[in-house]
C-alpha angles and dihedrals in degrees: 000000000000092000093050090054091047090050091052092047091052092046089053091049089050091050092048097044114022089175087065088054091053093048093048094047090050091050091051093048088050092054091045095225103153095183090055089049092056095047090052093045087052088052091046091051088063091052092050099055104288135279098298092049095047093042090054096048088046093051091237129119116251088245092055088048090049093049094043092051098037116111090261090046119129104186118207114228093252090055094045092047089050093049092051093045091054085054091051090254139112143196116255137185120228133178112259109254115232125182095232107027093148117059 
């Protein structure tokens, strides 16, 4: 029950502050923690209308979306891009910030 309440609270936060969702996803992607990424995307799915709505917008079946975002999920790039696009987001590439890039 506690996880469900936490997921709902996070979904509400993402609805209220989409910029926070972007910052959080970028932070997770920078750290490379796939399980944390999948948890956050599951929470965001709630914020963006639920599994059925996100799946339809992403041109995936609800079953595909559930599997992709499950704890054992391993989303392919095309699915991840489609899911993010359904939420009004996209993947982007940025240079790694290093403290002393110029010698």
